[in-house]
C-alpha positions as CSV (number, residue, x, y, z in Angstrom):
1,M,-19.1,-18.9,17.5
2,R,-15.5,-18.5,16.4
3,A,-15.0,-15.6,18.7
4,A,-16.6,-17.4,21.6
5,A,-14.3,-20.4,21.0
6,L,-11.3,-18.2,21.0
7,S,-12.3,-16.5,24.2
8,L,-12.7,-20.0,25.9
9,R,-9.2,-20.9,24.7
10,V,-7.9,-17.6,26.2
11,D,-9.7,-18.4,29.4
12,A,-7.9,-21.8,29.6
13,V,-4.5,-20.0,29.0
14,T,-5.4,-17.5,31.7
15,V,-6.1,-20.3,34.2
16,E,-2.9,-22.0,33.3
17,V,-0.7,-18.9,33.6
18,V,-2.3,-17.5,36.7
19,S,-2.0,-20.9,38.5
20,E,1.7,-21.1,37.5
21,L,2.5,-17.6,38.6
22,R,0.8,-18.1,41.9
23,A,2.8,-21.3,42.4
24,A,6.0,-19.2,41.8
25,G,4.9,-16.6,44.4
26,V,3.8,-13.9,41.9
27,R,0.4,-12.3,42.5
28,P,-1.4,-11.7,39.1
29,I,-4.4,-9.4,38.7
30,L,-6.6,-9.9,35.5
31,L,-7.0,-6.6,33.7
32,K,-9.6,-7.3,31.0
33,G,-10.9,-10.2,28.9
34,P,-13.6,-11.9,31.0
35,S,-13.4,-9.3,33.7
36,I,-14.6,-6.7,31.3
37,A,-17.0,-9.0,29.4
38,T,-19.0,-10.1,32.4
39,W,-19.1,-6.6,33.8
40,L,-20.1,-4.5,30.8
41,Y,-21.6,-7.0,28.5
42,A,-23.9,-8.9,30.8
43,D,-26.8,-8.3,28.4
44,G,-25.3,-11.0,26.1
45,S,-23.6,-8.7,23.6
46,A,-20.4,-10.2,22.2
47,R,-17.1,-8.9,23.8
48,P,-14.4,-11.1,22.2
49,Y,-10.9,-11.1,23.5
50,R,-7.7,-12.6,22.1
51,D,-5.0,-12.5,24.8
52,T,-4.5,-12.5,28.5
53,D,-3.6,-9.2,30.2
54,L,-2.2,-9.4,33.7
55,L,-1.0,-6.8,36.2
56,I,1.9,-8.0,38.4
57,P,4.1,-6.4,41.0
58,P,7.3,-4.9,39.5
59,E,9.5,-7.1,41.6
60,G,7.8,-10.1,40.2
61,L,8.8,-9.6,36.5
62,R,11.8,-11.8,36.6
63,S,10.0,-14.7,38.3
64,A,7.1,-14.2,35.9
65,A,9.5,-14.4,32.9
66,R,10.9,-17.7,34.2
67,V,7.4,-19.1,34.6
68,L,6.3,-18.1,31.1
69,R,9.5,-19.5,29.5
70,A,8.9,-22.8,31.4
71,V,5.5,-23.2,29.8
72,G,6.6,-22.4,26.3
73,F,6.2,-18.6,25.9
74,R,8.9,-16.3,24.4
75,E,9.1,-12.5,25.0
76,Q,8.2,-10.1,22.2
77,P,8.9,-6.3,22.0
78,G,6.1,-4.2,23.5
79,A,5.8,-0.5,23.9
80,S,3.8,-0.4,27.1
81,S,3.8,-4.0,28.4
82,Y,5.8,-7.2,28.3
83,T,4.3,-9.3,25.6
84,W,4.8,-13.1,25.5
85,F,3.9,-15.4,22.6
86,R,3.6,-19.2,22.6
87,R,4.0,-20.6,19.1
88,S,2.5,-24.0,19.8
89,D,-1.0,-22.6,20.3
90,R,-0.5,-19.0,19.3
91,S,-1.4,-17.7,22.7
92,V,-0.4,-14.2,23.9
93,V,0.1,-13.0,27.4
94,D,0.7,-9.3,28.2
95,L,2.3,-8.6,31.5
96,H,2.0,-5.1,33.0
97,D,3.9,-3.7,35.9
98,T,1.9,-0.4,35.6
99,L,-0.7,1.1,33.3
100,F,-0.3,3.4,30.3
101,G,-0.7,7.0,31.4
102,I,0.4,6.5,35.0
103,E,3.5,8.6,35.9
104,A,3.7,7.5,39.5
105,D,6.5,5.0,40.5
106,R,5.6,1.4,39.5
107,S,5.7,0.2,43.1
108,E,3.3,3.0,44.1
109,A,1.0,2.1,41.1
110,W,1.0,-1.5,42.1
111,A,0.2,-0.7,45.8
112,A,-2.8,1.5,44.7
113,L,-4.2,-0.8,42.0
114,S,-3.8,-4.0,43.9
115,D,-5.7,-2.6,46.9
116,D,-9.4,-3.6,47.4
117,T,-9.5,-6.0,44.4
118,E,-12.4,-8.4,43.5
119,T,-12.4,-12.0,42.3
120,M,-14.2,-13.9,39.6
121,R,-14.4,-17.5,38.6
122,I,-12.8,-18.6,35.3
123,G,-13.2,-22.4,34.9
124,A,-12.4,-23.9,38.3
125,L,-10.1,-21.0,39.4
126,E,-10.9,-17.9,41.4
127,V,-9.0,-15.1,39.6
128,E,-8.3,-11.7,41.1
129,T,-9.5,-8.6,39.2
130,L,-9.3,-4.8,39.7
131,G,-11.7,-3.1,42.1
132,L,-14.3,-0.9,40.5
133,P,-12.5,2.5,40.7
134,A,-9.3,0.9,39.4
135,R,-11.2,-0.9,36.6
136,L,-12.8,2.4,35.5
137,L,-9.4,4.0,35.5
138,Y,-8.1,1.2,33.4
139,V,-11.0,1.4,30.9
140,V,-10.4,5.1,30.3
141,L,-6.6,4.8,30.1
142,H,-6.9,1.9,27.7
143,A,-9.2,3.9,25.4
144,A,-6.8,6.9,25.4
145,Q,-3.9,4.5,24.7
146,H,-5.5,3.2,21.5
147,E,-7.1,6.4,20.3
148,S,-4.6,6.9,17.5
149,H,-4.7,3.2,16.5
150,R,-8.5,3.5,15.8
151,F,-9.3,0.4,17.8
152,E,-13.0,0.2,18.3
153,Q,-13.2,-2.1,21.3
154,P,-11.7,0.2,23.9
155,L,-14.1,2.9,22.9
156,K,-17.1,0.5,23.1
157,D,-15.9,-0.5,26.6
158,L,-15.7,3.1,27.7
159,K,-19.1,3.9,26.3
160,R,-20.7,1.1,28.2
161,A,-18.9,2.0,31.4
162,L,-20.2,5.6,31.1
163,H,-23.7,4.4,30.7
164,R,-23.6,1.7,33.3
165,V,-21.7,3.2,36.3
166,E,-23.0,6.0,38.5
167,E,-21.0,9.2,39.1
168,Q,-19.6,8.4,42.6
169,P,-17.3,5.5,41.4
170,W,-16.1,7.8,38.6
171,K,-15.1,10.4,41.2
172,E,-13.2,7.6,43.0
173,A,-11.5,6.7,39.8
174,A,-10.5,10.4,39.2
175,G,-9.1,10.4,42.8
176,L,-7.1,7.4,42.0
177,A,-5.8,9.1,38.8
178,R,-4.7,12.1,40.8
179,R,-2.9,9.8,43.3
180,L,-1.1,8.0,40.4
181,R,-0.4,11.2,38.4
182,A,-2.5,9.9,35.5
183,V,-5.1,12.8,35.3
184,P,-4.0,14.2,31.9
185,T,-4.5,10.8,30.2
186,F,-7.6,10.0,32.2
187,A,-9.1,13.3,31.2
188,A,-8.1,12.9,27.5
189,G,-9.6,9.4,27.5
190,L,-12.9,10.5,29.0
191,R,-13.1,13.3,26.4
192,L,-13.1,10.8,23.5
193,L,-16.9,10.6,24.0
194,P,-19.5,13.3,24.6
195,D,-20.8,11.7,27.8
196,G,-17.2,11.4,29.1
197,A,-16.4,15.0,28.3
198,S,-19.5,16.1,30.3
199,L,-18.4,13.9,33.2
200,A,-14.8,15.3,33.0
201,D,-16.2,18.9,33.1
202,R,-18.4,18.1,36.1
203,M,-15.3,16.6,37.9
204,G,-13.2,19.7,37.0
205,L,-10.7,17.8,34.8
206,L,-8.8,20.1,32.4
207,D,-8.8,19.5,28.7
208,Q,-5.1,18.4,28.4
209,R,-3.0,16.5,25.9
210,P,-0.4,14.2,27.6
211,L,3.0,13.8,26.0
212,M,2.7,10.1,25.3
213,L,-0.6,10.6,23.4
214,S,1.1,13.3,21.3
215,L,4.0,11.0,20.6
216,R,1.6,8.3,19.4
217,E,0.1,10.6,16.7
218,E,3.5,10.7,15.0
219,D,4.4,8.4,12.1
220,E,7.2,6.7,14.1
221,R,5.0,6.1,17.2
222,S,6.6,2.8,18.3
223,L,10.1,4.3,18.1
224,L,9.0,7.5,19.8
225,A,7.4,5.5,22.6
226,T,10.6,3.6,23.1
227,L,12.6,6.9,23.3
228,E,10.2,8.2,26.0
229,R,10.4,4.9,28.0
230,L,14.2,5.0,27.8
231,A,14.1,8.6,29.1
232,T,11.7,7.9,31.9
233,T,12.9,4.4,33.0
234,P,15.0,4.6,36.2
235,G,18.3,2.7,36.3
236,M,20.9,2.0,33.6
237,G,20.3,-1.8,33.9
238,A,16.6,-1.4,33.2
239,R,17.3,0.9,30.2
240,L,19.8,-1.6,28.7
241,R,17.3,-4.4,29.1
242,L,14.6,-2.4,27.3
243,L,17.0,-1.4,24.6
244,G,18.1,-5.1,24.2
245,R,14.5,-6.2,23.8
246,R,13.8,-3.6,21.1
247,L,17.0,-4.2,19.1
248,A,17.3,-8.0,19.4
249,P,13.8,-9.5,20.0
250,P,13.2,-13.2,19.9
251,P,13.4,-15.2,16.6
252,D,9.6,-15.7,16.4
253,Y,9.0,-12.0,16.4
254,M,11.8,-11.5,13.8
255,R,10.2,-14.1,11.5
256,W,6.9,-12.2,11.8
257,R,8.4,-8.7,11.5
258,Y,10.8,-9.5,8.6
259,P,9.2,-12.4,6.7
260,R,11.1,-12.0,3.5
261,L,14.5,-12.1,5.2
262,A,13.8,-14.4,8.1
263,A,12.0,-17.0,6.0
264,R,15.3,-17.8,4.3
265,G,16.6,-20.1,7.0
266,T,19.3,-19.4,9.5
267,A,21.2,-17.1,7.2
268,G,18.1,-15.0,6.5
269,L,17.3,-14.8,10.2
270,A,20.8,-13.6,10.9
271,L,20.5,-10.9,8.2
272,A,17.2,-9.8,9.8
273,Y,19.0,-9.3,13.1
274,V,21.7,-7.3,11.3
275,W,19.1,-5.2,9.5
276,R,17.0,-4.3,12.6
277,P,19.5,-2.0,14.3
278,V,20.5,-0.5,11.0
279,S,16.9,0.3,10.1
280,T,16.4,1.7,13.6
281,A,19.5,3.9,13.2
282,L,18.3,5.2,9.9
283,R,14.9,6.3,11.4
284,L,16.4,7.5,14.7
285,P,17.3,11.1,13.7
286,A,13.8,12.0,12.5
287,A,12.3,10.2,15.6
288,I,14.5,12.1,18.0
289,L,13.5,15.4,16.4
290,A,9.8,14.5,16.7
291,W,10.3,13.4,20.3
292,R,12.0,16.6,21.2
293,R,9.4,18.6,19.4
294,A,6.6,16.9,21.4
295,R,8.5,17.5,24.6
296,R,9.1,21.2,23.9
297,A,5.5,21.6,23.0
298,G,4.8,20.7,26.6
299,G,2.6,17.6,25.9
300,N,0.5,18.5,28.9
301,R,-0.6,21.9,27.9
302,P,-4.3,22.5,27.4
303,R,-5.4,22.0,23.8
């Protein structure tokens, strides 16, 4: 009952945020939460969710940031998304301008993923969701993304999708992965389960290990992911914004990340901001070596 109540609260936040984004001219697409629960757990099995995940066009990020700030959210550092937290009700919104494992340009990814979408009703609002091939691609990429974190839910979603969906939509999802240069991560995600490995073999997908998955197996996975994003993000301005978010995140995040320092009032919070770049610099040499080692290993070579 507690999980159901939390999901209902998340649904209310989703309706609020989607409505505000649309009013600002931003088109949001719901990635998971109720769109996964009603699709894969229609038998009544519990599929709790704790936050709102939305895909938006890359050019809408600044407008979306203004909208979220206006309704009380503040940005937190995120390795593969833009995470926003509202302290008043502890709500979390994750904004994505692409998906983990996709190497195609973000605008190209948006064009492909936002094509042929579906809708579902949440409360009184019709919310846009991914079409079936894109939804399958997302479920697989999400499972691959969280493999090293040992999260159970993404694997449960993948297992149900493999049992529920016939082979033709999976072939369409594989075609979308090829179009978006996400085949290595798509194949690695499928191979997390025996049924998925058999499907990958039937579709001729090689047994590969993408670079980002190799990086996530290292001890400094968050810092390594940041190095890779810095290396692959186009434009100096975008890189500086990413670096700024990582080195100087909002105060709420600093209080959570460094409770012993930040709990000591304004002076303690200031010390936490001083310590964060220092601690990052101390870890950076080893992280760079691990990142270069993973890159030299080729990341995408067959295992």
